[in-house]
C-alpha positions as CSV (number, residue, x, y, z in Angstrom):
1,X,66.8,27.2,92.6
2,X,69.3,28.5,95.0
3,X,72.2,26.7,96.4
4,X,71.4,23.8,98.9
5,X,74.1,24.7,101.3
6,X,75.0,27.6,103.7
7,X,78.9,27.1,103.6
8,X,80.7,26.1,100.7
9,X,84.0,24.4,101.0
10,X,86.9,24.6,98.5
11,X,89.9,22.0,98.9
12,X,93.3,23.3,98.0
13,X,94.9,20.3,97.3
14,X,93.5,16.9,96.1
15,X,94.8,15.1,98.7
16,X,94.7,11.5,100.5
17,X,93.7,13.2,103.9
18,X,91.0,15.1,102.2
19,X,89.9,11.6,100.4
20,X,89.8,9.7,103.7
21,X,89.0,12.2,106.4
22,X,88.1,15.7,105.4
23,X,85.4,15.4,102.5
24,X,83.3,13.4,105.0
25,X,83.9,15.4,107.8
26,X,82.8,18.5,106.1
27,X,79.6,16.7,104.7
28,X,78.8,15.5,108.1
29,X,78.1,19.4,109.1
30,X,74.7,20.6,108.4
31,X,74.5,23.2,105.6
32,X,78.1,22.3,104.5
33,X,79.4,20.9,101.2
34,X,82.7,20.8,99.2
35,X,82.1,22.7,95.8
36,X,85.1,22.8,94.5
37,X,88.8,21.1,94.4
38,X,92.2,22.6,93.2
39,X,94.9,20.7,91.9
40,X,97.8,21.5,89.5
41,X,97.6,18.4,87.8
42,X,94.4,18.7,85.4
43,X,93.7,14.9,85.1
44,X,94.3,14.3,88.9
45,X,92.1,17.0,89.8
46,X,89.0,15.8,87.2
47,X,89.7,12.3,88.6
48,X,89.5,13.5,92.1
49,X,86.4,15.8,91.7
50,X,84.5,12.6,89.8
51,X,85.5,10.1,92.3
52,X,84.0,12.3,95.4
53,X,81.2,13.9,93.8
54,X,82.6,17.4,93.6
55,X,81.2,19.5,91.3
56,X,84.0,21.6,90.5
57,X,88.0,21.0,89.4
58,X,90.5,24.0,89.1
59,X,94.1,23.9,88.3
60,X,94.8,27.2,89.7
61,X,94.6,28.7,93.2
62,X,92.9,31.8,91.5
63,X,90.4,30.2,89.9
64,X,89.2,28.2,93.0
65,X,89.2,31.4,95.2
66,X,87.3,33.4,92.5
67,X,84.3,30.7,92.9
68,X,81.6,32.8,94.7
69,X,80.2,29.7,96.4
70,X,83.5,29.0,98.1
71,X,83.3,30.4,101.7
72,X,86.0,28.3,103.3
73,X,89.2,26.4,102.1
74,X,90.7,23.5,103.5
75,X,94.6,23.5,102.6
76,X,96.2,19.9,102.8
77,X,99.2,20.7,100.1
78,X,102.8,20.0,100.5
79,X,103.9,22.1,103.6
80,X,106.0,24.7,101.8
81,X,103.0,25.8,99.5
82,X,100.8,26.9,102.5
83,X,101.9,30.4,103.4
84,X,101.0,31.5,99.8
85,X,98.0,29.7,99.5
86,X,96.9,31.2,103.0
87,X,97.7,34.6,102.1
88,X,95.7,34.4,98.9
89,X,92.7,32.9,100.6
90,X,92.6,35.5,103.3
91,X,93.0,38.4,100.4
92,X,90.2,36.5,98.9
93,X,87.9,36.7,102.0
94,X,87.9,33.0,102.4
95,X,87.8,31.3,106.1
96,X,90.9,29.0,106.3
97,X,91.7,25.3,107.9
98,X,95.0,24.7,107.3
99,X,96.8,21.4,107.6
100,X,100.0,21.4,110.1
101,X,102.6,22.3,110.2
102,X,101.2,25.8,109.5
103,X,104.5,26.7,107.5
104,X,108.2,25.9,107.4
105,X,109.1,28.8,109.7
106,X,107.6,30.6,112.7
107,X,108.0,33.8,110.7
108,X,105.9,32.8,107.9
109,X,103.1,31.3,110.2
110,X,103.2,34.6,111.8
111,X,102.5,36.2,108.5
112,X,99.9,33.9,107.6
113,X,97.9,34.5,111.1
114,X,98.3,38.2,110.7
115,X,96.7,38.2,107.4
116,X,93.7,36.4,108.0
117,X,93.1,38.3,111.2
118,X,93.3,41.7,109.1
119,X,90.9,40.2,106.6
120,X,88.6,39.4,109.3
121,X,88.5,35.5,108.4
122,X,88.5,32.6,110.5
123,X,91.5,30.7,110.5
124,X,92.4,27.2,112.4
125,X,95.1,24.7,112.2
126,X,94.0,20.8,111.6
127,X,95.9,19.4,114.6
128,X,93.1,16.2,114.7
129,X,94.6,14.8,117.9
130,X,92.9,17.4,120.1
131,X,89.7,16.1,119.1
132,X,90.3,12.6,120.2
133,X,88.1,11.3,123.3
134,X,91.2,10.0,124.9
135,X,93.3,13.3,124.7
136,X,90.3,15.1,126.0
137,X,90.0,12.8,128.7
138,X,93.2,12.8,129.7
139,X,93.2,16.8,129.8
140,X,90.7,16.6,132.1
141,X,92.2,14.3,134.5
142,X,95.3,16.3,134.5
143,X,93.6,19.5,135.0
144,X,91.4,18.1,137.7
145,X,94.3,17.0,139.7
146,X,93.7,13.1,139.5
147,X,97.1,12.5,139.4
148,X,98.7,15.1,141.5
149,X,101.3,17.6,140.0
150,X,102.4,16.3,136.6
151,X,106.1,15.6,136.7
152,X,107.0,13.7,133.5
153,X,105.4,12.8,130.2
154,X,106.1,10.2,127.3
155,X,105.1,9.9,123.7
156,X,105.2,7.0,121.6
157,X,104.6,8.0,118.0
158,X,106.9,5.5,115.9
159,X,104.9,4.2,113.1
160,X,105.7,2.9,109.8
161,X,104.8,5.4,107.0
162,X,103.0,3.8,104.3
163,X,104.2,3.5,100.6
164,X,101.2,6.1,99.4
165,X,102.1,8.5,102.0
166,X,106.0,8.7,101.6
167,X,106.9,10.5,98.5
168,X,107.8,14.0,99.4
169,X,107.8,13.5,103.5
170,X,111.1,11.4,102.9
171,X,112.8,13.1,100.3
172,X,112.0,17.0,99.7
173,X,113.3,18.9,102.3
174,X,112.1,21.9,100.3
175,X,108.6,20.9,101.1
176,X,108.9,20.4,104.5
177,X,109.7,16.7,104.5
178,X,110.8,14.7,107.6
179,X,109.4,13.0,110.7
180,X,109.7,16.2,112.9
181,X,107.3,18.5,111.0
182,X,105.0,15.5,110.3
183,X,104.9,13.7,113.7
184,X,106.6,15.7,116.3
185,X,104.6,18.8,115.7
186,X,101.4,16.7,116.6
187,X,103.2,15.3,119.8
188,X,104.0,18.9,120.7
189,X,100.4,20.2,120.1
190,X,98.8,17.3,122.0
191,X,101.0,17.8,125.1
192,X,100.5,21.5,125.2
193,X,96.7,20.8,125.0
194,X,96.9,17.8,127.7
195,X,99.2,20.0,130.0
196,X,97.8,23.6,129.5
197,X,101.3,25.1,129.5
198,X,104.1,25.7,126.7
199,X,107.5,23.7,126.1
200,X,110.5,26.1,126.7
201,X,113.4,24.0,125.9
202,X,114.2,21.0,123.7
203,X,117.0,18.7,123.3
204,X,117.1,16.0,120.5
205,X,118.7,13.5,118.3
206,X,117.5,12.1,115.0
207,X,118.4,9.3,112.5
208,X,118.3,8.7,108.8
209,X,117.7,5.1,108.0
210,X,115.8,3.1,105.8
211,X,113.4,5.5,104.2
212,X,114.8,9.1,104.6
213,X,116.7,10.7,101.8
214,X,118.3,14.3,100.8
215,X,119.4,14.8,104.3
216,X,116.0,14.3,106.0
217,X,115.4,12.5,109.1
218,X,113.0,9.3,109.4
219,X,113.2,9.0,113.2
220,X,113.8,11.3,116.2
221,X,114.1,11.1,120.1
222,X,113.5,14.4,121.8
223,X,113.1,15.7,125.3
224,X,111.1,18.8,126.1
225,X,110.8,20.9,129.4
226,X,107.5,22.7,129.7
227,X,107.4,25.9,131.8
228,X,105.7,24.0,134.7
229,X,108.6,21.7,135.0
230,X,107.5,18.6,133.4
231,X,110.0,16.9,131.4
232,X,108.5,15.0,128.2
233,X,110.3,12.1,126.2
234,X,109.1,11.9,122.4
235,X,109.8,9.0,120.2
236,X,108.8,9.6,116.5
237,X,109.7,7.4,113.6
238,X,108.5,6.5,110.0
239,X,110.4,3.2,109.9
240,X,109.0,1.1,113.2
241,X,106.2,-1.4,112.2
242,X,105.2,-2.9,115.5
243,X,105.9,-0.5,118.4
244,X,102.2,0.6,118.9
245,X,101.7,4.4,120.1
246,X,100.9,5.8,123.3
247,X,100.9,8.7,125.5
248,X,101.8,8.7,129.6
249,X,101.5,11.3,131.9
250,X,103.0,10.7,135.1
251,X,102.4,12.9,138.5
252,X,103.2,12.7,142.0
253,X,99.8,11.0,142.9
254,X,99.3,8.9,140.0
255,X,99.9,8.0,136.2
256,X,97.6,8.2,133.1
257,X,98.3,5.5,130.7
258,X,97.0,5.8,126.8
259,X,97.5,3.1,124.6
260,X,97.0,3.3,120.7
261,X,95.8,7.0,120.8
262,X,98.2,8.7,118.6
263,X,96.3,8.0,115.5
264,X,93.6,9.5,113.2
265,X,91.3,6.7,114.2
266,X,88.8,7.0,116.9
267,X,90.4,4.1,119.0
268,X,92.4,3.5,122.0
269,X,92.2,2.9,125.7
270,X,93.2,5.1,128.7
271,X,93.9,3.8,132.1
272,X,94.4,5.6,135.5
273,X,97.1,4.3,138.2
274,X,96.7,5.6,141.7
275,X,97.4,4.2,145.1
276,X,93.4,2.7,144.6
277,X,94.8,0.5,141.7
278,X,94.3,0.7,138.1
279,X,91.1,1.9,136.6
280,X,89.9,2.0,133.2
281,X,88.9,5.3,132.0
282,X,85.5,5.3,130.3
283,X,85.8,7.0,126.7
284,X,82.9,7.9,124.2
285,X,85.0,7.6,120.9
286,X,83.8,9.9,118.0
287,X,85.4,10.8,114.3
288,X,88.2,13.4,115.3
289,X,87.8,15.1,111.8
290,X,83.9,15.4,112.1
291,X,84.5,17.0,115.6
292,X,87.1,19.4,114.4
293,X,85.2,20.6,111.5
294,X,81.8,21.0,113.8
295,X,84.6,23.3,116.2
296,X,85.4,25.2,112.9
297,X,81.9,25.5,111.5
298,X,80.7,27.1,115.0
299,X,83.4,29.3,115.2
300,X,82.3,30.7,111.6
301,X,79.1,31.1,113.5
302,X,80.7,32.9,116.3
303,X,79.9,30.3,118.5
304,X,83.0,29.5,120.3
305,X,86.7,28.9,119.0
306,X,88.2,25.9,116.8
307,X,89.7,23.1,118.4
308,X,93.2,24.4,117.5
309,X,93.4,28.0,116.4
310,X,95.9,29.6,114.2
311,X,97.7,30.6,117.3
312,X,98.0,27.0,118.5
313,X,99.7,26.1,115.1
314,X,102.1,28.8,115.4
315,X,103.1,27.6,118.8
316,X,103.4,23.8,117.8
317,X,105.6,24.6,114.7
318,X,108.0,26.7,117.1
319,X,108.2,23.5,119.2
320,X,109.1,21.4,116.1
321,X,111.5,24.1,114.9
322,X,113.1,24.0,117.8
323,X,113.6,20.1,117.8
324,X,114.9,20.4,114.3
325,X,117.3,23.2,115.6
326,X,118.5,20.6,118.4
327,X,119.2,18.1,116.4
328,X,121.3,20.1,114.0
329,X,123.0,21.9,116.6
330,X,123.3,19.1,119.1
331,X,122.8,21.5,122.0
332,X,119.9,22.4,124.2
333,X,117.5,24.9,122.2
334,X,115.2,27.5,124.1
335,X,111.6,27.7,122.9
336,X,110.5,31.4,123.1
337,X,107.0,32.4,123.3
338,X,106.5,33.1,119.6
339,X,103.9,35.9,120.5
340,X,105.9,37.6,123.1
């Protein structure tokens, strides 16, 4: 009896995000199944596979990539491992959906994108917030001129990092920890998506307070200047319990206010404020990860593009790296086009 799926997935990393979001999102696609998982910890891999009904567990990347039933991989390991794993997957002819940030440097991310392009495999970045009904609707409103010319934006993405997600994010610089590569990169991508243009300059200050160690940051405030003149203020943190999240886009003719929308869950509210008053914006919420994997699956079939391309991943990483540099130098940092 032949296999009962058309696209087999291998998980590179027995991660929390895969368990909570991605395994279900993959299985929600007709003909898609998770056939293997790779963890360098033998017991963790076996336990993870058993818990999630995954048929095979591998302790090496080579073993997972050698599996002929694996057509695509989802990479959710620590950030410093992404480059090596993407290059190996491309060499093995596997399609790649990689977590953000794609790498620790823009140069590494470029290398990954080039390898996938040369191998003829689809590569995408798992920037999930693009798939939220709230951000898609905000983008539509901005692009349709509902608030006139955009002038300012504010993103509130200060949260409390739960204990089970702390680990390397707060104490391993070599792994790409810190709030900027973890959260600010999401803000950058979301604003790029909504505004339809690129940031060109960053200023920022960071702090290390109750969580971060080893010279990492657990809070940051930054300002980005976009090529269309919009100034965007970002507030990101691992240390704030009760702020709530949100995004605001302010234009010459109105403002769009989103609350509770910088999240993995399909929740939140959006209102439009103009001379006519304040109007709730109807949203049809759906699972962000299911929508993202659906777009990736369609791209595998040659039907459209992923929600966030590999190139989007490079551009949003370039913004985050500029914020890191701005914090370090205490000077304004130009954000050059990484594909120029």
